[in-house]
C-alpha positions as CSV (number, residue, x, y, z in Angstrom):
1,M,32.7,-9.3,-13.2
2,K,30.3,-9.9,-16.1
3,V,27.5,-7.5,-15.4
4,L,24.0,-7.6,-17.1
5,A,22.7,-3.7,-17.2
6,A,19.0,-3.5,-17.5
7,M,18.2,-0.4,-19.3
8,S,14.8,1.1,-19.0
9,G,15.2,3.7,-21.2
10,G,15.8,6.1,-18.4
11,V,18.4,8.4,-17.3
12,D,19.2,6.6,-14.1
13,S,19.7,3.0,-15.8
14,A,21.8,4.8,-18.3
15,V,24.3,6.2,-15.8
16,A,24.2,2.9,-13.7
17,A,25.3,1.2,-16.8
18,A,27.9,4.0,-17.4
19,R,29.1,3.6,-14.4
20,A,29.7,-0.2,-14.4
21,V,31.3,0.1,-17.3
22,E,33.8,2.6,-16.1
23,A,34.4,0.6,-12.9
24,G,35.7,-2.0,-15.5
25,H,33.2,-4.9,-15.8
26,E,32.4,-6.5,-19.0
27,V,28.7,-5.0,-19.1
28,V,25.7,-5.9,-21.3
29,G,22.6,-3.7,-21.7
30,V,19.3,-5.4,-22.0
31,H,15.7,-3.7,-22.3
32,L,13.0,-5.6,-20.8
33,A,9.7,-5.8,-23.4
34,L,7.3,-5.6,-21.1
35,S,4.1,-4.6,-22.8
36,R,2.2,-6.7,-24.7
37,N,1.9,-3.8,-27.2
38,S,4.8,-3.6,-29.1
39,G,3.6,-0.4,-30.7
40,T,3.0,1.6,-27.2
41,L,3.9,5.3,-27.3
42,R,5.1,7.3,-24.3
43,T,2.9,10.3,-23.3
44,G,5.6,12.6,-21.2
45,S,6.0,11.1,-17.8
46,R,3.5,8.9,-18.0
47,G,4.3,5.2,-19.0
48,C,7.5,3.4,-19.2
49,C,8.8,0.0,-21.5
50,T,7.6,1.7,-24.5
51,I,9.2,1.3,-27.6
52,E,10.7,5.0,-27.1
53,D,12.2,3.8,-24.1
54,S,13.9,0.6,-26.0
55,M,15.2,3.1,-28.4
56,D,16.4,5.4,-26.0
57,A,18.0,2.6,-23.9
58,Q,19.8,1.5,-27.4
59,R,21.2,5.0,-28.0
60,A,23.0,4.9,-24.4
61,A,24.0,1.5,-24.9
62,N,25.6,2.6,-28.3
63,I,27.2,5.7,-26.6
64,L,28.8,3.3,-23.7
65,G,29.9,1.1,-26.6
66,I,28.2,-2.2,-25.1
67,P,26.3,-4.9,-26.6
68,Y,22.2,-4.1,-26.4
69,Y,19.3,-6.8,-26.4
70,V,15.6,-6.6,-25.9
71,W,14.5,-9.5,-23.9
72,D,10.4,-10.4,-24.2
73,F,9.4,-10.7,-20.9
74,S,5.3,-9.5,-21.7
75,E,4.1,-12.8,-21.2
76,K,5.4,-13.5,-17.6
77,F,4.9,-9.2,-16.9
78,K,1.4,-10.1,-17.5
79,T,1.0,-13.1,-15.2
80,D,3.1,-12.4,-12.5
81,V,2.3,-8.6,-12.2
82,V,-0.7,-7.1,-14.1
83,D,-3.0,-10.4,-13.7
84,D,-2.1,-10.2,-9.8
85,F,-2.6,-6.5,-9.9
86,I,-6.3,-7.3,-11.1
87,A,-6.7,-10.1,-8.8
88,E,-5.5,-8.3,-5.7
89,Y,-7.9,-5.5,-6.3
90,Q,-11.0,-7.9,-7.0
91,S,-9.8,-9.3,-3.7
92,G,-10.6,-6.2,-1.7
93,R,-6.6,-5.5,-1.6
94,T,-4.4,-2.5,-2.4
95,P,-1.2,-4.0,-4.4
96,N,2.5,-2.7,-4.9
97,P,2.8,-3.6,-8.5
98,C,6.7,-2.3,-8.4
99,M,7.4,-4.6,-5.7
100,R,5.7,-7.3,-7.6
101,C,8.1,-6.5,-10.4
102,N,11.0,-6.3,-8.8
103,E,10.4,-9.6,-7.0
104,R,8.9,-11.7,-9.9
105,I,10.6,-10.1,-13.0
106,K,13.8,-7.9,-12.7
107,F,15.6,-10.0,-9.6
108,A,13.7,-13.4,-10.3
109,A,13.1,-14.3,-13.7
110,L,16.0,-11.7,-14.7
111,L,18.7,-12.2,-12.6
112,E,17.7,-16.5,-13.2
113,K,18.4,-16.0,-16.8
114,A,21.3,-13.7,-16.3
115,L,23.2,-16.2,-14.2
116,A,21.9,-19.0,-16.7
117,L,24.1,-17.1,-19.2
118,G,26.8,-16.9,-17.2
119,F,26.5,-13.2,-15.9
120,D,27.9,-12.5,-12.1
121,A,25.0,-9.7,-11.5
122,V,22.2,-7.6,-12.5
123,C,22.4,-3.9,-12.8
124,T,19.9,-1.5,-12.0
125,G,19.6,2.4,-11.7
126,H,17.8,2.1,-8.3
127,Y,18.7,4.4,-5.5
128,A,19.8,2.4,-2.9
129,S,23.0,1.1,-1.5
130,L,24.8,-2.5,-0.7
131,L,26.9,-2.7,2.4
132,T,29.0,-5.1,3.8
133,D,28.7,-5.7,7.7
134,A,31.3,-6.9,10.1
135,E,31.0,-10.6,9.4
136,G,31.3,-10.1,5.4
137,N,27.3,-10.3,5.0
138,L,25.6,-8.3,2.7
139,E,22.9,-5.5,3.5
140,L,20.6,-3.3,1.6
141,H,20.5,0.1,2.9
142,R,19.0,3.4,2.1
143,S,20.3,5.5,-0.7
144,N,22.4,8.8,0.6
145,E,19.8,10.9,-2.1
146,M,16.7,10.1,0.8
147,A,14.0,12.1,-1.5
148,K,15.2,9.4,-4.6
149,D,15.6,6.7,-2.0
150,Q,14.1,3.3,-3.5
151,S,14.9,1.1,-1.0
152,Y,11.2,0.5,-0.2
153,V,10.5,-1.5,-3.4
154,L,13.9,-3.6,-3.1
155,G,12.7,-4.9,0.1
156,V,11.7,-7.9,-1.5
157,L,15.2,-9.1,-2.3
158,T,17.0,-12.1,-0.5
159,A,20.3,-12.7,0.6
160,E,20.8,-14.8,-2.6
161,Q,19.4,-11.8,-4.7
162,L,21.2,-9.5,-2.8
163,A,24.8,-11.0,-3.7
164,H,24.1,-10.5,-7.1
165,S,22.5,-7.3,-7.7
166,M,24.3,-3.8,-8.2
167,F,23.2,-0.4,-7.6
168,P,25.9,2.2,-9.0
169,L,23.7,5.1,-7.6
170,G,23.3,4.5,-4.3
171,A,25.7,7.0,-2.7
172,T,24.7,9.7,-5.6
173,A,24.4,13.1,-3.9
174,S,21.3,14.0,-5.9
175,K,19.3,13.2,-9.2
176,N,20.6,16.9,-10.7
177,D,23.8,15.3,-10.1
178,I,22.9,12.3,-11.9
179,R,21.1,14.1,-14.5
180,R,24.8,16.5,-15.2
181,E,27.0,13.1,-15.1
182,A,24.4,11.8,-18.2
183,N,25.2,15.1,-20.2
184,E,28.7,15.0,-19.7
185,R,28.4,11.6,-20.8
186,G,26.4,12.5,-23.5
187,L,23.6,10.5,-23.1
188,S,20.5,11.9,-24.8
189,V,18.2,10.9,-21.9
190,A,19.9,13.5,-19.4
191,N,16.5,15.5,-19.5
192,K,14.1,13.1,-20.2
193,P,11.6,13.1,-17.5
194,D,10.8,10.6,-15.0
195,S,8.3,8.0,-15.4
196,Y,5.3,8.1,-12.9
197,D,2.3,6.1,-11.7
198,I,1.6,2.6,-12.8
199,C,3.6,1.9,-15.8
200,F,0.7,-0.4,-17.4
201,I,-1.5,2.1,-16.8
202,P,-0.3,5.2,-18.4
203,E,-3.6,7.0,-18.8
204,G,-3.2,6.9,-14.8
205,D,-6.8,6.2,-14.0
206,T,-6.7,3.2,-12.1
207,Q,-10.4,2.9,-11.4
208,D,-11.4,3.1,-14.9
209,W,-8.9,0.5,-16.0
210,L,-10.1,-1.7,-13.6
211,S,-13.5,-1.2,-14.5
212,E,-12.8,-2.1,-18.4
213,K,-11.0,-5.0,-17.5
214,V,-13.5,-6.8,-15.0
215,G,-16.8,-5.1,-15.6
216,K,-19.6,-3.6,-13.2
217,A,-20.4,-6.0,-9.8
218,P,-22.9,-3.4,-7.7
219,G,-22.9,-3.7,-4.5
220,Q,-23.9,-1.6,-1.2
221,I,-21.6,1.1,1.0
222,V,-22.6,0.9,4.3
223,D,-21.1,2.4,7.4
224,R,-19.4,0.6,10.6
225,L,-23.0,0.1,12.1
226,G,-24.4,-1.5,8.9
227,N,-26.3,1.5,8.0
228,V,-26.7,1.5,3.9
229,L,-25.4,4.7,2.7
230,G,-25.3,4.0,-1.2
231,E,-24.6,2.3,-3.9
232,H,-21.1,1.3,-6.0
233,G,-20.4,-0.4,-9.4
234,G,-18.1,-2.5,-8.0
235,T,-15.5,-2.9,-4.8
236,H,-12.6,-2.9,-7.3
237,E,-13.2,0.7,-7.5
238,F,-11.9,1.4,-4.2
239,T,-9.6,1.3,-1.8
240,V,-8.7,1.8,1.6
241,G,-8.3,5.8,2.8
242,Q,-10.2,7.0,-0.4
243,R,-12.2,9.9,0.1
244,K,-13.6,11.3,-3.6
245,G,-15.9,9.3,-5.6
246,L,-17.6,7.3,-2.8
247,S,-20.9,9.1,-4.4
248,I,-23.3,9.1,-0.6
249,G,-25.9,11.2,-1.3
250,R,-26.7,12.3,2.8
251,P,-23.6,13.7,4.7
252,A,-22.8,11.9,8.1
253,A,-24.0,13.3,10.7
254,D,-21.2,15.2,12.1
255,G,-20.9,17.0,8.6
256,K,-17.1,15.6,7.8
257,P,-16.2,13.7,5.1
258,R,-16.1,9.8,5.3
259,Y,-13.5,7.7,3.8
260,V,-13.1,4.0,2.8
261,L,-12.9,1.8,5.6
262,E,-13.1,-1.5,4.6
263,I,-13.8,-3.6,1.5
264,Q,-15.8,-7.0,1.6
265,P,-15.7,-8.1,-1.8
266,K,-17.4,-11.4,-1.3
267,T,-20.7,-9.7,0.2
268,K,-19.8,-6.6,-2.3
269,T,-20.0,-3.9,0.8
270,V,-17.9,-1.2,0.8
271,V,-17.5,0.2,4.1
272,V,-16.9,4.1,5.2
273,G,-16.9,5.9,8.3
274,P,-14.8,8.9,9.7
275,Q,-11.1,9.6,9.3
276,A,-10.5,8.7,12.6
277,A,-11.3,5.2,11.8
278,L,-8.7,5.0,9.3
279,A,-5.9,5.0,12.4
280,I,-4.8,1.3,12.7
281,S,-2.6,0.3,15.9
282,E,-1.1,-3.4,14.2
283,M,-0.5,-4.9,11.0
284,L,-0.4,-8.4,10.4
285,G,1.2,-10.5,7.5
286,E,1.6,-14.1,6.6
287,K,4.1,-13.7,3.8
288,F,7.4,-12.2,4.5
289,T,11.0,-12.3,3.5
290,W,14.1,-11.3,5.5
291,C,16.4,-8.9,3.1
292,G,19.8,-10.4,3.6
293,V,20.8,-12.2,6.8
294,A,17.4,-13.1,8.9
295,P,17.8,-11.6,12.5
296,K,17.7,-13.4,15.4
297,N,15.2,-14.1,18.3
298,T,12.5,-13.0,15.8
299,D,10.2,-14.5,18.2
300,D,10.9,-11.7,20.8
301,W,9.5,-8.0,20.3
302,S,12.2,-6.2,18.5
303,E,12.0,-2.4,18.0
304,I,12.4,-1.3,14.3
305,K,10.8,1.5,11.9
306,V,8.3,0.4,9.3
307,Q,7.6,2.1,6.0
308,V,3.9,1.0,4.2
309,R,4.3,3.4,1.2
310,A,7.2,4.0,-1.1
311,H,7.5,7.7,-0.9
312,G,5.9,7.5,2.9
313,D,7.8,8.0,6.4
314,A,9.4,5.1,8.4
315,I,7.8,5.1,11.6
316,D,8.8,3.9,15.2
317,A,7.4,0.3,15.6
318,R,8.0,-3.2,16.9
319,F,7.9,-6.7,15.5
320,K,7.9,-10.1,15.9
321,V,7.0,-13.6,14.6
322,E,4.3,-15.6,15.6
323,D,3.0,-18.9,14.8
324,N,4.5,-17.9,11.0
325,L,3.0,-14.8,11.6
326,M,4.9,-11.4,11.5
327,R,3.0,-8.5,13.8
328,I,4.0,-5.1,13.6
329,Q,2.8,-2.6,16.6
330,V,3.4,1.0,15.8
331,T,4.5,3.4,18.6
332,E,1.7,5.9,16.8
333,P,-1.7,5.4,15.1
334,L,-1.0,5.1,11.3
335,L,-3.9,6.3,9.2
336,G,-5.2,4.6,5.7
337,V,-3.4,1.4,5.5
338,A,-4.8,-1.0,3.4
339,P,-4.6,-5.2,3.1
340,G,-2.3,-5.9,0.2
341,Q,0.6,-3.0,0.9
342,T,3.7,-4.1,1.9
343,A,4.9,-3.5,5.3
344,V,9.1,-3.2,5.3
345,L,11.0,-3.3,8.3
346,Y,14.2,-0.8,8.5
347,L,16.8,-1.1,11.3
348,G,18.8,2.5,10.9
349,T,19.4,2.8,7.3
350,R,19.4,-0.8,6.6
351,V,16.1,-2.9,4.9
352,L,15.8,-5.6,7.5
353,G,12.8,-7.3,5.5
354,Q,8.8,-7.0,4.3
355,T,5.9,-8.4,4.8
356,T,2.7,-8.6,2.6
357,I,-0.3,-6.9,5.2
358,D,-3.1,-9.1,5.3
359,K,-5.1,-7.8,8.3
360,T,-4.6,-4.5,10.0
361,V,-6.5,-3.8,13.5
362,S,-8.4,-0.6,14.0
363,A,-7.2,2.0,17.0
364,L,-10.7,2.9,17.0
365,P,-13.5,0.6,18.1
366,V,-16.9,0.5,16.0
367,S,-18.6,1.5,19.4
368,A,-17.1,5.2,18.7
369,D,-19.1,5.0,15.7
370,S,-22.3,4.9,17.7
371,E,-21.3,7.4,20.4
372,M,-20.8,10.3,17.4
373,L,-24.2,9.4,16.2
374,A,-25.7,9.8,19.5
């Protein structure tokens, strides 16, 4: 096959490309320039897609003996990922930019360009596995290395995209094995630190970064009964489940910490309350997709597991689709789930599909707040 290897400049993508070459594929390496500042520098494990990363990717491609190119996707990345991130926070939601990048850049724009150029598949260093069911349908499954499993952020992929995807690291035993293999192959990125946090916010301070982009929009902080507790500089500075930085002068009646429960950007209001009020029993999403073949009888309740964070646990739940709306009910209350997050459904190790959460249903009625104050 003719394979386009997306090379970030990290150890995972370099080893994935090496394995594709070793498997006999015709491989071409490509680095995506996503930053609009071509001189962006990397700071330890913060940031990615920097000029150093591009050079690291080129060195790896040279060692593998494959052609290497840099493709400028910065404008589309800004529009589809960065601007979307800002707009979501302004709407009181908490987005996952890695999901949007996979959905709109790596497995949409990149894959579309790759297919137009005659490539059969895009290869990445994600820790996930592609398996074939008894009827020959492709399924996305968790990696054997659960500590590094990245199937969650790939939950947005469709059956068509899976058909042109390649994840050579899926059956890898551990990240240490990958680093050892990279070292044996003579790849200089063998001991390069993993990147973390949001790649376009290398300093790691999301609130400060957002404030620079959107400015101040003062409003009130209230409890669930509507009592004003304080003021804030903008709803974009908060996310559901947040405890620190609330700047509330007087303590709660019970002396316990308060958490952000709801964000209302239209009225510039942030609602806070006890940790118990963060518990939700149900999630609803209008935009959902199936990862591979769609399940049957989705109008009836089906038992699944659901994961709402990239590094979170999958918990027991059930789902159904009703009036083009996905409803997910969890067996045990789930804490701190925010609109804008992605709920990924699993059947065993298989990724079944995903939805962006539009609404949650609290497991604690508002009347309970009155009882706490009594």
